[in-house]
N, C-alpha and C positions, 0 to 999 in steps of 0.2 A: 869668458864673457860674463859681464855682470847681469843680474836679473833685469835691471833697467834696460840694458842694451838688447837683451833677448826679447823683451816685450816690444821694443821699438821695431825689431826685425819682423815681428809678426804682422804688423800693419793693422789698419782699422778693419772692423767687421762691416761688410757691406749689407745693409738692410734692404730687402726687396720692397720696392714701392708698388703702389696700385698700377701705375703705368707699366712697370716691369712685368707684372702678372698679366695684364691685358696684352702686352706685346708678346709674351711667351705663348699665351693661349692662341692668339691669331696666327703667330708664326707656325705653331705646330699644326693648326688646321690648314694652313696653306701648303706646308710641306707634305702632309698626308693626303692632300687633295680633297679634304672635307670642304674646303673652299677652293673649288677648281679655278683654273685660269679663266678670266673673263667674267667672273662673278662680281656683281655690283655690291658694294657695301656702303653703309652710312654710319656716321658717328652716332646719330640718335639710336638707330636700331641695335648697334653693338653695345652702347651704353646701357640700354634697356635690358638686353639679353643677359648681360654680365652683372647688372645691378650696381653700376658705377656711374659717376658723373661723366660729362662729355670731355672734360679736360685730359684725363689720363688716356682716353680713347684717341684724342687728337694727338697726343704725344706719341702713342704707339703707332698710329698711322704714319706719322712723320718718320719714325725710325724705320719702318717697313718700306716706306718710299725710298729712303737713302740706301737700303739694301737692294732695291730694284724689284720688290715684290708688290708694290702698290702704286698705281698711277693716280695721283691726286690732281683733279681738274676743277678749278674754281668755277662755281655756278653750273657744274655738270657732275654726272655720277662718278664716284671714286670706284675704281675696278682693280681686281687682282690681275697683275700682269701676266701675259703669256710667257712661256718658257723660251728663254734665249739659248740657242745652240752655242753661240759664241761664249756666253757666260759659263755654260756647263763645261766646255772644253778648257777654258781658263782655270776654273776651279779644279778640274781633274789634274792639270799640270801642277798647281800649287800643292794640292793634297799629296800627290805622289812624292814630291820633293820633301815635304815636311815629315810625312809618315815613314819614309825610307830612313831618314835620319833618326827618328825616335825608335823604330824597331831595331835598328842597328845598335843604338845605345842601350836599349833594353837587353839585347842579347848578351852584352858584356856584364851585366849585373843581376840578371834574373835569378831568383832562388827556386828551390824545389817547391816550397809552399806557395810561391806565387804561380808557378806552373800548374799546381793542383787547383788553385782558384780559377785560372783560365780554363782549365779542362772542365770544371763544374759549370762554368758559363757556356762552354760548347754543348754540354748536355742540355741546358736550358734552350739553347738555340735549336738544337735538333728536335726537341719536343715542339717548339713553336712552329718550325718548318713543317713537321708532320701534321700538325693541326691546322696548317694554312692560316695561321694568325700572323698576317703581314705586319700589323702595327707593332705587335710584341716583338717579332723578329727584328724589325728595324731598330727598336730601342735597345735590344740585346746586342745587335751588331755595333751600334755606337758605343755601348758600354765596353765591349771588348777593346776597340781601338782607343777609347779614352784611357783604359787601364794600362795599355802599353805606354802611353805618354807618361802616366804617373810612375810606372816602374822605371822608365828611363830617367826620371828625375825632372821631367819637363811638362808637368801638368798644364802650365800656362799655354803650351803650344796647342793643346786641344781646343782652347777658346778660339785660337786663330783658325784652326782646321774647321771647327764647327761653323764659323762665319763664312768661310770660303766655300764649304761643301754644300751650303744651303741650296745653291742653284742646281747641284747634282741630285739633291734629295727627292725633289719632285719626280725626276726621271727614274731614280732608284726605286721609289715607291711603286710607280707603274710597273717596273720590271719585276718586282717581287710578286706581283699578281699573275705573272705569266710563268711561274714555277722556278724562278731563279733563286729563291730562298735556299733550296736544297744545295744548289751549286755553290752559293756563297758560303754555306756551312762547311761544305767539303774543302773549299779553299782555305777557310779558317783553320781547319784541322791540319792542312799541309804547313801553313804558317807557324802554328804552334809546335809542329814536329821540328821545323827548322830551328826555332828558338831552343828547343830542348837539345838538339844535336849541335848547336852553335854552327850551323851551316849557312854562312853569309850568302853564298851564291844562290842556294835554294830560296833563301828568304827574299832577296832582291828580285829574283825572277817571279816568285809567287806574288809579291806585292805589286809588281808591274802589271801582271795579268789580272789580279784581283781588282785593283783600283782603276786600271786602264780599260776595263772591259766596257764601261759605260760609253766610251767613244765608239766602240764597235757596234753596240746595240741601238745607238741613237737614231739611226735612220729607220730601223725597224719600229721603234717605239713611236716616232713621228708619224709613220705610215699608219700605225694603229690608232693614234689619237691626234690627228692633224689639227683638231680644234683647240688643242692645248698649246700649240707653238706659234711663235711669232713668224711672220714672213721672213725669208732668209735675207732679204735686203734690209730688214729693220735693224 
């Protein structure tokens, strides 16, 4: 391949815009429940808080509304949407399908040094779980799953998973405050062991339980935080 062809294959570098930064900040605050469901937000207040003009905030609001996290009502208050059980379960289905494929592909090519990197990440997760640092654990959890996509050679799939799982994340974040971080860490250990042993049966069973558990705890979490959820008929 010529140098010119190789450069064309790289593609253009995407430069983050102010609207991207505003979107990511609001998106993270919504997922971590710093902006809980039902919270009223305004372009003026967000622009002032972030030190930006209203246009990038308006753009970010539109993107969030397209993802189902913001309800924009002309002449009325804009609010953070409540959690939709249907959206959570749909996201669970998509995530299990995509991640099972990526973990299986990673199993075929993973190296000893990559396993060592994953084990070091597990150590960080354990420390975060013991410190009850839910926000850090959530970030480290995502990093583990993202790295698997990269090892599999399908890093782009993580962007698809990340978008789909956003509806799961608010529920996941609530569950981590009830002691589930330690359990998630233990499940990660089992998954990494399955990779090391090239045990596809254990891997698929572990993934199904790990990613599917949210469907099992949904009713419990709804009972604990009913104000965060949409009516079932919605």
